[in-house]
C-alpha positions in Angstrom: 9.2 -43.5 43.1 9.8 -42.1 46.6 11.6 -45.2 47.9 13.1 -46.7 44.8 14.2 -43.5 42.9 14.7 -41.3 46.0 12.6 -38.7 44.3 11.3 -35.6 46.1 7.6 -34.9 46.6 7.7 -32.1 44.0 9.6 -34.3 41.5 7.0 -37.0 41.9 4.1 -34.6 41.6 5.6 -33.2 38.4 6.0 -36.7 36.9 2.4 -37.5 37.8 1.0 -34.7 35.7 1.8 -31.6 37.8 0.2 -32.8 41.0 0.8 -30.8 44.2 3.2 -32.2 46.8 0.3 -32.6 49.3 -1.4 -34.9 46.8 1.8 -37.0 46.6 2.0 -37.1 50.5 -1.6 -38.4 50.6 -0.9 -41.0 47.9 2.3 -42.2 49.7 0.3 -42.6 52.9 -2.5 -44.5 51.1 0.0 -46.9 49.5 1.7 -47.5 52.8 -1.7 -48.3 54.4 -2.7 -50.6 51.6 0.7 -52.5 51.7 -0.1 -53.3 55.4 -3.8 -54.2 55.0 -4.4 -55.5 51.4 -2.6 -58.8 50.5 -3.7 -58.6 46.9 -2.4 -55.0 46.5 0.9 -56.0 48.2 1.3 -58.9 45.9 0.8 -56.7 42.8 3.3 -54.2 44.0 5.9 -56.8 44.7 5.3 -58.4 41.2 5.7 -55.0 39.6 8.9 -54.3 41.4 10.2 -57.7 40.5 9.5 -57.0 36.8 11.2 -53.6 37.0 14.3 -54.7 38.9 14.9 -58.2 37.6 
């Protein structure tokens, strides 16, 4: 949501059930880490993006 929709941290938090922006920051950092280190996770993310945008 942050990259593709250019949503703010509070907007993302609200969409995810009223989460705090600090929780969103942690989640963004975790996803970035997993994209670099976990090939299976990266593949799943790319497939999901492909399904959404194509």
